[in-house]
C-alpha positions as CSV (number, residue, x, y, z in Angstrom):
1,M,27.6,-4.6,4.7
2,A,29.5,-2.1,2.5
3,S,27.5,-3.0,-0.5
4,V,24.1,-2.8,1.1
5,L,24.8,0.7,2.9
6,R,26.4,2.1,-0.2
7,A,23.4,1.1,-2.3
8,G,20.7,2.0,0.3
9,I,22.2,5.2,1.4
10,G,23.2,6.3,-2.0
11,E,19.8,6.0,-3.3
12,I,18.1,7.8,-0.4
13,R,20.6,10.6,-0.9
14,D,20.2,10.8,-4.7
15,K,16.3,10.3,-5.2
16,G,14.6,11.1,-1.7
17,L,12.0,13.7,-1.9
18,V,13.9,15.8,0.6
19,E,17.7,16.4,-0.1
20,V,19.8,15.1,2.7
21,S,23.6,14.7,2.6
22,T,25.4,11.3,3.0
23,G,26.8,12.4,6.2
24,E,23.3,13.2,7.6
25,L,21.9,10.0,6.7
26,F,24.5,7.8,8.2
27,L,24.5,9.9,11.3
28,A,20.6,9.5,11.7
29,G,21.1,5.8,11.4
30,L,24.0,5.5,13.9
31,K,22.1,7.6,16.5
32,T,19.5,4.8,16.6
33,M,21.5,2.1,18.0
34,N,20.3,3.1,21.5
35,Q,17.1,1.5,20.4
36,F,18.9,-2.0,21.1
37,D,20.8,-0.8,24.1
38,P,19.6,2.5,25.8
39,A,23.0,2.8,27.6
40,L,24.8,3.6,24.1
41,H,25.2,7.1,23.1
42,L,26.8,8.8,19.9
43,E,28.1,12.3,20.2
44,D,29.1,14.2,17.1
45,R,31.5,17.2,18.3
46,D,34.6,18.8,17.1
47,N,34.7,16.6,13.8
48,M,34.8,13.6,16.1
49,L,32.3,10.7,16.5
50,T,32.5,9.4,20.0
51,L,30.4,6.3,21.0
52,S,29.8,5.8,24.8
53,R,28.3,3.3,26.9
54,L,27.0,4.1,30.5
55,D,28.6,7.5,29.8
56,Q,32.1,5.8,29.4
57,P,33.7,6.4,25.8
58,I,34.3,3.1,24.0
59,A,35.2,4.2,20.6
60,Q,36.3,7.4,18.6
61,H,36.5,7.9,14.9
62,Q,37.3,11.2,12.8
63,K,34.1,12.4,11.2
64,P,34.3,12.0,7.5
65,Q,33.3,14.7,5.0
66,A,29.5,15.0,4.4
67,D,30.0,13.4,1.0
68,D,32.4,10.8,1.7
69,M,30.6,7.6,1.2
70,Q,33.5,5.4,1.9
71,G,34.7,7.2,4.8
72,W,31.1,6.9,6.4
73,I,30.9,3.2,5.4
74,V,34.4,2.6,7.4
75,A,33.1,4.7,10.4
76,T,29.8,3.0,10.7
77,A,31.3,-0.6,10.5
78,A,33.9,0.5,13.2
79,M,31.3,2.0,15.4
80,F,28.9,-1.1,15.0
81,D,31.7,-3.5,15.5
82,H,32.8,-1.5,18.9
83,A,29.1,-1.5,20.0
84,K,28.8,-5.1,19.6
85,N,32.0,-5.9,21.6
86,M,30.8,-3.7,24.5
87,S,27.2,-4.2,24.5
88,P,25.6,-7.6,25.5
89,M,22.3,-6.6,23.7
90,L,24.1,-6.0,20.4
91,K,26.2,-9.1,20.6
92,V,23.3,-11.0,19.2
93,V,22.2,-8.5,16.7
94,D,22.7,-9.8,13.1
95,N,23.5,-7.7,9.9
96,D,19.8,-7.6,8.9
97,A,18.9,-6.0,12.1
98,F,21.5,-3.5,11.7
99,Y,20.3,-2.5,8.3
100,Q,16.8,-2.2,9.8
101,L,18.2,0.1,12.4
102,M,20.3,2.2,10.0
103,F,18.0,2.4,7.2
104,D,14.9,3.2,9.6
105,G,17.0,6.2,11.0
106,A,18.1,7.4,7.6
107,L,14.6,7.3,6.0
108,A,13.1,9.2,8.9
109,K,15.0,12.2,7.5
110,I,12.8,11.9,4.3
111,D,9.2,11.3,5.7
112,N,7.2,8.7,7.7
113,Y,6.2,6.7,4.7
114,S,9.6,5.5,3.5
115,R,10.5,2.3,4.9
116,Y,13.2,-0.6,4.6
117,S,12.0,-4.2,4.5
118,S,14.4,-7.3,5.1
119,G,14.8,-9.8,2.4
120,R,12.1,-12.0,4.0
121,N,9.7,-9.3,4.2
122,A,10.6,-7.8,1.0
123,R,9.9,-11.1,-0.9
124,A,6.4,-11.2,0.7
125,N,5.8,-7.6,-0.4
126,R,6.9,-8.5,-4.1
127,A,4.4,-11.6,-3.9
128,A,1.6,-9.3,-2.8
129,R,2.3,-6.8,-5.5
130,N,3.5,-9.0,-8.5
131,G,2.4,-12.6,-7.6
132,F,4.3,-15.6,-6.6
133,I,5.3,-19.0,-8.0
134,G,3.3,-21.5,-6.1
135,I,0.4,-23.8,-5.6
136,G,-1.9,-21.4,-3.8
137,I,-2.1,-22.7,-0.2
138,D,-1.8,-21.4,3.3
139,Y,-0.9,-23.8,6.0
140,D,0.2,-24.7,9.5
141,M,2.7,-27.4,10.5
142,V,1.2,-30.0,12.6
143,P,3.0,-33.3,13.9
144,G,1.9,-35.2,10.7
145,G,2.9,-32.6,8.1
146,A,1.3,-29.5,6.7
147,I,-2.3,-28.9,7.3
148,I,-4.3,-26.7,4.7
149,R,-5.8,-23.7,6.2
150,S,-6.8,-21.9,3.2
151,L,-6.7,-22.2,-0.7
152,V,-6.5,-19.4,-3.5
153,A,-9.8,-19.5,-5.4
154,D,-9.1,-20.9,-8.8
155,G,-5.5,-21.7,-7.8
156,P,-3.6,-24.7,-8.8
157,A,-4.2,-26.5,-5.6
158,A,-8.0,-25.6,-5.5
159,N,-8.4,-26.8,-9.0
160,A,-6.3,-30.0,-8.3
161,G,-8.9,-30.9,-5.8
162,L,-7.1,-30.2,-2.6
163,L,-9.4,-29.0,0.3
164,V,-9.1,-27.1,3.7
165,D,-8.0,-29.4,6.5
166,D,-6.2,-31.7,4.1
167,M,-3.0,-32.8,5.7
168,I,0.2,-32.9,3.2
169,S,2.6,-35.6,4.7
170,A,5.0,-35.6,1.8
171,A,5.9,-33.7,-1.4
172,D,7.7,-35.7,-4.2
173,N,8.0,-38.7,-1.4
174,K,9.8,-36.5,0.7
175,S,8.5,-36.2,4.1
176,L,7.1,-33.0,5.6
177,V,7.0,-34.6,9.1
178,G,8.9,-32.6,11.6
179,L,9.8,-29.7,9.4
180,T,9.4,-26.0,10.0
181,R,7.1,-24.0,7.9
182,E,10.0,-22.7,5.8
183,G,11.2,-26.2,5.4
184,A,8.0,-27.3,4.3
185,R,7.8,-24.5,1.8
186,R,11.2,-25.4,0.2
187,M,9.8,-28.9,-0.4
188,I,6.5,-27.8,-2.0
189,A,7.9,-24.9,-3.9
190,G,9.6,-25.1,-7.5
191,P,9.9,-23.6,-10.8
192,P,7.0,-22.3,-12.8
193,D,5.0,-24.9,-14.8
194,S,6.8,-28.0,-12.9
195,T,4.4,-30.5,-10.9
196,V,4.9,-31.5,-7.3
197,R,3.2,-34.7,-6.3
198,L,1.7,-34.4,-2.7
199,S,0.8,-37.3,-0.3
200,V,-2.5,-36.1,1.2
201,F,-4.4,-37.3,4.2
202,R,-8.2,-36.4,4.2
203,Y,-10.6,-37.0,6.8
204,G,-12.9,-39.8,5.9
205,E,-10.5,-41.3,3.4
206,A,-8.8,-44.7,4.4
207,R,-6.0,-44.3,1.9
208,V,-3.5,-41.7,1.2
209,L,-4.2,-39.7,-1.8
210,V,-1.5,-38.7,-4.3
211,M,-2.2,-35.5,-6.0
212,P,-0.2,-33.8,-8.7
213,V,-0.3,-30.1,-8.7
214,K,1.2,-27.8,-11.1
215,R,3.2,-24.8,-10.0
216,T,2.1,-21.7,-11.5
217,L,2.2,-17.7,-11.1
218,I,-0.5,-16.8,-8.5
219,V,-1.5,-13.1,-8.3
220,P,-3.9,-12.4,-5.4
221,H,-7.3,-11.2,-6.0
222,T,-7.9,-7.8,-4.8
223,V,-11.3,-7.0,-6.4
224,E,-14.8,-8.3,-5.5
225,S,-17.9,-7.5,-7.6
226,S,-21.6,-7.8,-7.1
227,V,-24.8,-6.1,-8.5
228,I,-27.2,-4.1,-6.3
229,E,-30.4,-2.6,-8.1
230,S,-28.6,-2.9,-11.5
231,V,-25.7,-1.1,-10.2
232,A,-22.2,-2.6,-10.4
233,L,-20.6,-2.8,-7.1
234,I,-16.7,-3.0,-7.2
235,K,-14.8,-3.4,-4.0
236,V,-11.0,-2.9,-4.4
237,H,-9.0,-4.2,-1.3
238,S,-5.5,-3.0,-2.7
239,F,-3.7,-2.2,-5.9
240,N,-1.5,-4.9,-7.3
241,V,-0.6,-6.0,-11.0
242,R,-4.0,-7.3,-11.9
243,T,-6.4,-5.0,-10.2
244,S,-7.2,-2.7,-13.2
245,A,-7.7,-5.9,-15.4
246,D,-10.0,-7.5,-12.7
247,V,-12.1,-4.2,-12.4
248,S,-12.5,-4.2,-16.2
249,A,-13.5,-7.8,-16.1
250,A,-16.1,-7.4,-13.4
251,I,-17.6,-4.3,-15.4
252,A,-17.9,-6.3,-18.6
253,D,-19.4,-9.3,-16.8
254,T,-22.0,-7.2,-15.0
255,K,-22.9,-5.5,-18.2
256,A,-23.4,-8.9,-19.9
257,K,-25.5,-10.1,-16.9
258,L,-27.6,-7.1,-16.9
259,D,-28.2,-7.2,-20.9
260,G,-27.3,-3.6,-21.3
261,K,-29.4,-2.3,-18.2
262,L,-26.6,-1.2,-16.1
263,K,-27.6,1.9,-14.2
264,G,-24.5,3.0,-12.5
265,V,-21.0,1.9,-10.7
266,V,-20.2,2.2,-7.1
267,L,-16.5,1.9,-6.7
268,D,-15.8,1.0,-3.1
269,L,-12.2,2.0,-2.0
270,R,-12.9,2.2,1.7
271,G,-10.1,0.7,3.9
272,D,-7.8,0.4,0.8
273,P,-4.4,1.3,1.5
274,G,-3.2,1.7,-1.9
275,G,-0.5,-0.1,-3.8
276,L,1.1,0.2,-7.3
277,L,0.7,3.6,-8.9
278,D,0.5,2.4,-12.5
279,Q,-2.7,0.4,-11.5
280,A,-4.3,3.6,-9.8
281,V,-3.6,5.4,-13.2
282,D,-5.1,2.3,-15.3
283,L,-8.1,1.9,-13.0
284,S,-8.9,5.8,-13.3
285,D,-8.3,5.5,-17.1
286,L,-11.0,2.8,-17.4
287,F,-13.8,5.4,-16.6
288,L,-12.3,8.6,-18.2
289,D,-12.6,9.6,-21.8
290,G,-9.8,12.0,-21.4
291,G,-8.2,14.5,-18.9
292,T,-5.4,14.6,-16.3
293,I,-5.2,11.6,-14.1
294,A,-2.2,12.8,-11.9
295,T,1.0,14.8,-11.9
296,L,4.0,14.0,-10.0
297,N,6.7,16.3,-8.7
298,G,10.0,15.3,-7.0
299,R,13.6,16.3,-6.8
300,H,15.0,13.5,-9.0
301,P,14.2,14.0,-12.7
302,G,12.6,10.5,-12.8
303,A,10.1,11.4,-10.3
304,K,8.5,14.2,-12.5
305,Q,5.8,12.5,-14.2
306,F,2.4,13.3,-15.9
307,Y,-0.6,10.7,-16.5
308,A,-3.4,11.6,-18.8
309,A,-6.6,9.6,-19.6
310,R,-7.3,7.8,-23.1
311,P,-10.4,7.8,-24.9
312,G,-13.1,5.1,-23.8
313,D,-15.0,4.9,-20.7
314,I,-16.0,1.2,-19.9
315,A,-19.1,2.2,-18.0
316,D,-20.5,4.3,-20.9
317,G,-20.8,7.4,-18.8
318,K,-23.1,5.9,-16.4
319,P,-23.4,7.6,-12.9
320,M,-20.4,6.7,-10.8
321,V,-19.9,7.0,-7.1
322,V,-16.6,6.3,-5.2
323,L,-16.8,5.4,-1.5
324,V,-13.9,6.4,0.6
325,D,-12.8,6.5,4.3
326,G,-10.1,7.5,6.7
327,K,-8.2,4.6,5.7
328,S,-8.4,5.0,1.9
329,A,-4.9,6.0,1.1
330,S,-2.2,6.5,-1.6
331,S,-3.5,4.9,-4.9
332,S,-7.1,4.9,-3.6
333,E,-6.8,8.6,-3.2
334,I,-5.3,9.1,-6.6
335,T,-8.1,7.2,-8.2
336,A,-10.8,9.1,-6.2
337,A,-9.3,12.5,-7.0
338,A,-8.8,11.7,-10.8
339,L,-12.4,10.7,-11.0
340,A,-13.9,13.6,-8.9
341,D,-11.7,16.4,-10.4
342,N,-12.7,15.2,-14.0
343,G,-16.3,15.5,-13.1
344,R,-16.8,11.7,-13.6
345,A,-17.7,10.7,-10.0
346,V,-19.2,11.9,-6.7
347,I,-17.2,10.9,-3.8
348,V,-19.1,9.6,-0.7
349,G,-17.5,9.0,2.7
350,T,-15.1,10.7,5.0
351,N,-11.7,12.6,4.7
352,T,-9.2,10.0,3.4
353,L,-5.7,9.3,5.0
354,G,-3.8,11.9,3.0
355,K,-0.9,10.0,1.5
356,G,-0.5,11.8,-1.6
357,S,3.2,10.7,-2.0
358,V,4.6,8.1,-4.2
359,Q,7.5,5.6,-3.4
360,T,10.1,4.1,-5.6
361,L,11.1,0.5,-5.0
362,I,14.9,0.0,-4.5
363,R,16.1,-3.7,-4.3
364,L,19.2,-4.0,-2.3
365,P,22.1,-6.6,-2.6
366,N,20.9,-8.4,0.4
367,D,17.4,-8.9,-1.4
368,G,15.9,-6.4,1.1
369,E,14.1,-3.5,-0.3
370,I,13.6,0.4,0.4
371,A,10.4,2.0,-0.5
372,L,11.6,5.6,-0.8
373,T,9.3,8.6,-1.0
374,W,10.5,10.4,-4.2
375,A,7.5,12.4,-5.5
376,E,4.4,14.2,-4.3
377,V,1.1,13.9,-6.2
378,L,-0.9,16.8,-7.7
379,S,-4.5,15.9,-8.3
380,P,-6.1,17.0,-11.9
381,G,-7.6,20.0,-10.0
382,G,-4.1,21.3,-9.3
383,Y,-3.8,20.7,-5.5
384,R,-1.6,18.4,-3.1
385,F,-3.5,16.2,-0.8
386,H,-0.5,14.8,1.0
387,G,-1.2,15.4,4.7
388,L,-4.6,16.8,4.0
389,G,-6.6,14.1,2.3
390,L,-9.5,14.3,-0.3
391,L,-12.9,16.2,0.8
392,P,-15.8,13.9,-0.2
393,S,-18.7,15.3,-2.4
394,I,-21.0,14.0,0.6
395,C,-19.8,13.6,4.1
396,T,-20.9,10.8,6.4
397,S,-18.9,11.5,9.2
398,E,-21.9,12.8,11.1
399,A,-22.7,10.2,13.7
400,T,-26.3,11.3,14.1
401,A,-27.3,11.9,10.4
402,S,-29.8,9.9,8.8
403,F,-30.2,8.6,5.2
404,A,-32.8,11.3,4.8
405,S,-30.8,14.0,6.0
406,F,-27.8,13.2,3.8
407,T,-30.1,13.3,0.7
408,E,-31.6,16.7,2.0
409,H,-27.9,18.1,2.3
410,V,-27.5,17.4,-1.3
411,Y,-30.3,19.1,-2.4
412,R,-30.0,22.3,-0.2
413,R,-26.1,22.3,-0.3
414,E,-26.0,23.4,3.3
415,A,-23.9,20.7,4.9
416,P,-21.1,22.1,7.1
417,W,-18.4,20.6,5.0
418,R,-19.5,22.7,2.1
419,A,-18.4,25.9,3.7
420,M,-14.8,25.9,2.8
421,P,-14.4,23.9,-0.7
422,E,-12.0,26.5,-2.2
423,A,-9.9,26.7,1.0
424,W,-9.5,22.9,0.9
425,R,-7.3,23.5,-2.4
426,T,-5.7,26.9,-1.8
427,A,-5.0,27.3,2.0
428,E,-1.7,27.2,3.5
429,R,-0.5,23.8,4.9
430,G,0.2,24.9,8.3
431,T,-0.6,22.4,11.2
432,A,-3.7,24.4,12.5
433,A,-5.0,25.2,9.0
434,T,-4.8,21.6,7.9
435,A,-6.5,20.4,11.2
436,K,-9.3,22.8,10.6
437,L,-9.7,21.7,7.1
438,R,-9.7,18.0,8.0
439,G,-12.0,18.8,10.8
440,L,-14.9,19.6,8.2
441,C,-15.2,15.9,7.5
442,P,-13.4,14.0,10.2
443,A,-11.6,10.8,9.0
444,Q,-13.4,7.7,10.1
445,A,-13.0,3.9,9.4
446,R,-16.3,3.2,7.6
447,A,-15.6,0.0,5.4
448,D,-18.4,-1.7,7.2
449,Q,-21.1,1.0,7.1
450,D,-24.1,0.1,5.4
451,L,-25.4,3.6,5.1
452,D,-22.6,4.9,3.1
453,L,-23.2,2.0,0.6
454,A,-27.1,2.6,0.6
455,L,-26.4,6.3,0.0
456,A,-24.0,5.4,-3.0
457,V,-26.6,3.1,-4.7
458,R,-29.2,5.7,-4.1
459,L,-27.1,8.2,-5.9
460,A,-26.1,5.7,-8.7
461,T,-30.0,5.2,-9.4
462,D,-31.6,8.5,-8.8
463,R,-30.6,10.8,-11.7
464,A,-31.8,14.0,-10.1
465,L,-30.0,13.5,-6.9
466,Y,-26.9,12.2,-8.8
467,A,-27.1,15.4,-10.9
468,Q,-27.4,17.7,-8.0
469,A,-24.5,16.0,-6.2
470,S,-22.3,16.0,-9.4
471,S,-22.9,19.7,-9.9
472,A,-21.9,20.5,-6.2
473,S,-18.8,18.3,-6.8
474,L,-17.8,20.3,-9.7
475,A,-18.6,23.6,-8.0
476,S,-16.1,22.4,-5.0
477,S,-13.4,21.2,-7.4
478,R,-12.9,24.3,-9.4
């Protein structure tokens, strides 16, 4: 417990975007113990920490100095032990639940986006970001073994010929019958490039199939591509280690299919919660010939970073439209801002979520993970969009607006969201001012709205309309 708390609280104290003392972080964590047992109460008075239950003191401890890490670890462990002895609710709380409680309380002193993940959840997060070693199946446990519910496209299992609804009864001659999902996972899992022999029952087959499958690194696909009216439609669901490479490959494939007749690109970031910062930078860089992508500012020296684009636009300067909505966040917003502020793309949709902050990932001794906010993002235009979001070039929030009215707005530049473009970038960030600005183009979830996509395709194929929208975008980003 001491090593986990020392590592986690120390990193939060040293790297968090907001400066908070060691003592404040421990106190914030300890005061959340009543989430397990509402009868518990921690009082901080006269340099003493007093823990009570049902208004009766059950433990006291001298309050350590604000920067005394070891003192706070000792006090915290003592308070937790006393609470477990006196509270029926806490008797069943394990260390990992305690870490969740402590770090949730401490991280709330930084912001709403910093978070702690247990070892199990952290491993799942790392797999989503960086990939995992496996055979590429999802399954449920049934009386006869593990029944396959889905397969990763082009994954090892799919390439070996396994199908949805196949039932795996054994792995390397070791039965999966009666195992838990985790038990089956341990049987099927193994080192990279090793082979597992699966015994498979398949509907319509009279015999058991023995199918060797090679375990490899699997990185989930986050990119889908298609072609509409000679426009490349690139849908990005999230940003992991292969996202920018997959977008680059999708553009190259589309250009080859169209034999040099690519008219434009629609990058669909609607509903995209973000992900890896370096992938947002690399994806933006694919379509920029130069200019700033993003600037990061934070309290810790390592948080101060600057990203610039290198020469080379894989779309050869063809018209580009980025679709966003109220659930586009983080890396999605960084990418959209980079393309818009450099005059490379027209943004269509609604106000985005407004998560213009960056988390650094801290791996803890228990294999858990802290995603700690340590920097804020400045767009190439020099404004902070954290808490504010991005203002689209063309807002589609109007419930009653038609396709024709949107194009008319572009030509006349009289839409209501055009009233305060400069204020969007320069206004004070008070609650009322921010709400007023976000109200210009209210955030909505529009990932399934065909109108937004139709408008984007029209912009990408109509040079006059695109030029008018682009000039309006540039005017509002100055």
